N, C-alpha and C positions, 0 to 999 in steps of 0.2 A: 409935374406928372406923379400920383401916387403910386406905390411898388404893386398895387394889385392891377391896376390900368399898364401898367408897364407888361406884367406878367402874361396878361389878355392878350393884347397886343403881338406879342411874343409869341404865346403860344397860337393864337392864329397864324401868323405869320409861319411858325413851326409845320402845321398841315397845309400850308397853302403852299408853301414852295416844296415840302415835302411832294404834294401831288403835280406838281407842275415839273419837276425835276422825273418824277414817274411818268409822265405822259411823253416828256421829250424823249426819253432815253427807251420808250418800248416799242418803237417800231424797228429800232435799232440793235435790239437784244442779241448779242452773241457775236455781232459782227465784230472785225477787227477793226483798229484804232485806221489803218491804211484803206481800207471798205468804206469806212465810214468819211474820210476825207476826199476818196475820189467820188464817191456816189452825192454825197449833200455838202463837201467842205465843211466850215465852221457853222454846225446847226443852232441857230439861237431862237426859231419857231418851230413850230408844229410842224410835223409830217404824217400824213396817211401810208399804210403800207398794205398792200392786199394780199402778198405773198408771205404773211408773218406764218412761222410752223403753229400758232395759237389761233389763227384765223385773221383775218381783215381786221386790221386797225384805223381808228378814225381819228382825224387831228382832235388834240385835246383829250384823247380817251386815256384814264388812268386803269391800273389792272392791281393786281392782289396786294400790293405793297399799301395802295390806299385806302382799299377794300377792308381787309382785317385789322387795317390801324382804324379804323371808322367802328367796326364792331367791338374793339378792346374799349374806345373810348366813350360808345353807348353803355356798356357794362359797367364802367366807373360811376358814369351819370347816375344808373337805376339805384347801382347799390352803394353809392358815396365811397366808394374804396374798393378795394381789389377783393374780388369773391372769385374764385377760380371755377365753382360750381356753372355762375352763372356766364364768365368769359368764355367756359365751354360750352352754354347753352348759344351763345353768340356767334361762336363758329360754325355752329351746326348750322344754326338757321341761315347762314350765306351757302351750305352746301347747293339748295335748289335755286340760288340765284345764280350763280357761276363759280366755277372752279378753273377758270381759264387762268391761266399762268403757273396754279398751284405746284409747290414743289411736292415728290411725291412723297414728304415725310409728313408734310403738313396733310395732305388728303389722304392719306392712308388712316391719320390718326384721328381728324376729325370724323370719319367713317366709320371707326370704331367706336366714337362719343355716342355717336347716332344710333349703334346698334344697341348702345346701353352700357359700353364699357365707362368706368368710373375715369374722371381725369388725371388720376393719380397713375393710371396704369396703361393710358392710351397711347402714348409714344412708345416707338418699337423700340425693343431692348437694344443693350448695347453690345456691340456685335465687332468682335474681333475679325473677320476675315472681309468685312466692307468698310473699307478705310475711312468713307466720307458719308457713310450713312449716318444722318441724323446732323449732318453738319455743314447743311447748306444756307441760306440767307433768310430763312421763312421767322426766325426769332427776333434779328436785329432790325428788321425791315418794318415789323408793325407796333414795336413795343415803347416807341415815342409818347404816347399817352402815360404810362407808369411814370416814366420823367417827370413828366408834366404836373402831374396828381400829387408828387413827391414835394416838388417846388411851391404848388399851392398850398400843401399842408407844413410847408416848414422842414421837411423831414430828410436827410441826408442818407441817401440809400446806402450809403459805404457803412454806415455809424448804426443803423437800426437793422439788429437781426430780423427782426419781423418782416420788413420790407424785405430784404435779402433772402429769405426763402420764402416770400410770394414771387418773388421773380422768379427764383430756381424753379419753382412748380409750376409758375406760366410758360418756361419755357420747356422743363421735361413735357408736359402736356403733349407736344406736338414732335419735338427734337430730343429724345431721350439719349443726350451725348454731353460728357463735360463742355465741349466747345459750344454747345447750343447753348448751355446756361453761361459759357464765359463771353458771348457775344452777347445775350440779352443782359447781363449786369452791366457790362461796358458801355452798351449804348445807353441806357437810363443814367448811370452815372454821367456818360457825356452830355446827355440835353439836361440834366438837372445842373450840371457847373455851369451849361453857357446860358440859360435860363437866370442864374444869380448873377453874372459876372456882362459887363461891357467891352472886356477886352478878353483874348485868349492867346496866353504864351503855351507853347509849343510843347515845353518840357512839363509843368506845370501838367498840361493835359493829358501829356503820357503818361505822367504818373498815375493820374487818376484812373485812366481806363489801365493802366497795365495792374493795378492792385485790383481792380472789381475783376481781369480775366483771371487774375492766379486766384481768386476766391472760387471763381467759377471751376476752375479746373483742378481743384481739389473736392469735386461733389462726387466722384468713384476714386477707388483706389487706383494706383497705378498699373495693377495687373488687368485691371477691366479694361482700361484708356488703351492700352497697347497702340498708343499715337506719339509720333515723333515731331506731329506739328502744334506748337503752342502759342495761341495769339499773344500771349502775354509776351513772348520771344519778340514779335516784330512789332507790337505795341510799343515797346521801350523804344525802337527806334525813330519814331515820331517825334521825339524832342530834337532831333537833327534836321527835321524839316524846315526850310525857309522860302522867301519867294522865289530866289532862285534855283531850287531844286529842279533837277530835270525831269520829263516823265520817263527816260530811261533808268535816271536812277530810281524815282520810284517804283517802276519795274522791276527793277534788283533788288531792291528793298522788301517792295510787300506783294509784287504778285503782278497779275496782267487783270485781275478785275473781275475773274470768273465768278460762277455760281458758289463755289466753294467759300465759304466764310473765311477761312484763312486767309483768303484773298482780297474777296469784295470788301470786308469792314475794314481792314489796314490801308485799302487802296481811297476807300471814301473818306477816312478820317485824315489821310496824306493832303488828298487834293482837298478838303476844306483848310487845312492847317497851311496851305502855301497862298490862299488868297481868303483869308476868313471874312472879310468884309466886303467882298466884291460877288456879285453876280455871275464874274465870268467863271469862278471856281465851280459852279454849276455849268457853264457850257463846257469846261474841261472837262467836269465828269462825262458828258454827254460823248466827247471826242473820244474818250479813253479808250472804249471799247470792251468787251464782256459782256457781264450782266448790267448794262446801261439802266435798265429803268430803276433799279434796286439800288445802284451804287449813287445814281443822280436824286434819287429818292432821299437816299441817306444824308447824301452831301446838301440837299435843299433843306430837309428839318434842322442842319445844325447850323446852315444861314440864317434860319428864319428864327431860331431860337437866340443867336446871339445878336443879331440887328432887328427883329422887328419886320412889319409891313411896309418899311422905307425901302426893303430890297425888293419887294415883289413888283416883277412886270405887270404892269396892269391889262396889258393887251393880249398876255397869254393866259394870266388868271381871269378875264372874262370866257376863255374859250373852254375852261376846264370842267368835263362832262358832269363831275359833282361838286362842282362850287357850291351849289344850294345847298347840298346834305352837311358838306365841309362846314358852310357857316353858321348852319343850325347846330351842326352839333358841338362845335367850336363853343359857340354862347351858352348853351345850356352847361357845357362841361364845367366853364369856367363860372357860371353863376352858382350851379351845385356844389362847387367846391371851395369857393371864397369865404373866409371865416366873414 
């Protein structure tokens, strides 16, 4: 199989398994691992939930994780590259469709864009008094298409100053924080790395995402950041993850997988690295508790980028509410960007 076909399959699986993780985790969002185990056992199929805080969730229904990922992918297809103005327009176009599940930073920023603010100033200003403002999952959960774009164009995002600047600007559009930028750069680098390899070594993965996070953490002066939490410090611990690493150790090193990206992204990476070639990593993410839709969506994207469509549970894929939209968007994405 040639490289283009291999990439096409992996990129499709990245979107598909990301959507499956999103839909598996959505009904359980913010439940604890104990609550999930008591009510559902080990969940490997979709469930519905009528009393979710964002309203009833049907089986196979995806959330904003998939919605905004597709918005970025459509823009890349339209513009044949990263165009911040067009990505901003795609975000605004999603407002009347649904803002269900959107974090506060994303919702407020996109409403500013709708009101006429330029994308360079739409994100909330860095805030010294609100520790977690602009530091949610909203950047990492949607930025996978940029990693796929870099892979198709043969560009290493760690080495390209132009692409690092574009990723930084995309993050700051909604999450005006060093942690927002660090999370976006790390996820782009992670996806790019996995799309180009058939195996993943935890130490190598850790080094790349740590390097990316360090670049993002330097986007503001230290006096402005005023933060004791740095993704780069947690990412360094990823090199020690093995198949035997317990959930208890994951929680001790990386947190409980909550909406704060300092917890969710390291947890997602660790769950993936523990079983990088197994769909069981996705089910582990759902069972872990916390921001389950986003953590499972990220784990799914990583599994797809590394393993391709062979890992997709077809029974689950057939039930995804955005399946046709994903298939069409991915086909257009790969066709438009393949040299």
